N, C-alpha and C positions, 0 to 999 in steps of 0.2 A: 504494500500500500504506500502511496506517495505521501510525503509529509509536507505540511504547510505550517506557518508560524502559528503559535497559540494566541497571538495578539490579532484580533480581527481588524480587517481593513474597513474604513468608513464606507458607507453605502454609496455616496456620491463618487468616491474614488473608484470603487468596484464597478460602477456603471461605466465610467470612463475606460477602465481596463477592458471590459467586455466590448465596448464600442471599437476600441483600437484593434482588438483581436478580430472582430467581425470585418473591419476595414481591410486588414491584411489578408484574410482568407477569402473574402468575397470577390476580390479582383483577380483571382488566379484563374486563368483559362487553360493553361497547359498542365497536363497530368504530371509531367516530370518536375515542373516548377512547384506544383502542389506537394509532391512527394519530398522534394528537397526542403521546403519550408517546414513541413510537418516533422521531418527527421531532425531538423535543427531545433525546433521548439520542444519536442517531446522525447522522452527516453523510449527505447525500444519496448520496455514493459508497458508504458502508458499507451503507446500506439496499439499494441496487442489488446490491451484492456478495452479501449474504446472500440476497436474493430469487432471484438467479440460481443460487446453490448449491442452494437447495431445489428450484427448478424443474428443474435438471439431474437430480437424483435422481428427481424425479417423472416426467420424460419417459423416463428409463432404465427405470423400473418399467413404463411403458406400452410398452416395447420400440420406442421411436423411434430411428432410425438416428443415429449420431454426426454424420454430415454435416448432417443436418437440424437437430440440436440446435445445432451450431456456427453454422450459418447464421442461425437464428432468434434465438438469444441472444447472438450475436457473441462467442463464447468460442473458445479454442483446443481442438484435439482432445486435447491433453495434459490440460487441465482436465477435460474430460469423462471421460477415462480414469481420472484420479485419483478422481473421485467415483463412477465405476463400481466401482472396487476398494473404496471405502468402503461402497457399497451392498451389495456381496457379503458383507461382514462382519456383516450383520444388526444394524445399529445402531438406536438409538432413533428416528432420523428415518425409517428404513425402516418401522418398525412404525407410526409415526404416519401415514405416507402410504398404507399398504395399504388402509385403509378408503376413502380418497378415490378411489384408483385403482379399487377394486371398484365403488363407486357410479357412477363415470364409465363403466365398461364396461357396466353395466346400463342406464344412460341412453342410451348409444350404440346398444345392441341394440334398445331400444324405438323410438328415433328412426328407425333404419334399417327396422324392421319396419313402422312406420306411414307411412313416407315414400312419397309418391305420385310415380310416374315421369312425367317430361315426355312428353307425347304421348298419355297415357291420356285417355279420354273424361271431360270435366267437370273437368279439372285446369288451373289457371292455369299456363301454360308458363313464364312468366317467374319466378314464385316457385318453381316446382318445380326449374328449372335453378339458381336461386340457392341453394336448399337442398342440391341435389346437389353443387354446387361447394364450398359451405361445409363439408359433411360430408367430402368428399374431402380438402380442405385440412387439416381437423382430424385426419384419420387419418394424414396424412403428417407434419404438424408437431407434432401432439400438443396443440396449444393452439387 
């Protein structure tokens, strides 16, 4: 867990800190530049922690089981339950992820629609089985 000073920062100063952080991050268009800034600002542990939190909410929105989320992301069920309650409150992160989840569902639908079954005439069995296994894994794990 990261540590901060035990002396609290005044609210008006804290608001200015948040505004400055927003200004720095909001003007980034390039993925490499974003990655460089995030790597400079946060420790590797903090980056993983934030990424896991966002991913937990994303997987919960896709209705992936707690057990699978815990197994894939190596988090406790208590952590998943905490973010499930946060997700139920209709927060900003939930609204941000709705579009991504919707696009993912549409993509999965078309992928399944055009997927060729192993054993059908003229289908490469090895690639068809690989696609079937990959799709099944993604349905279970969400990633």
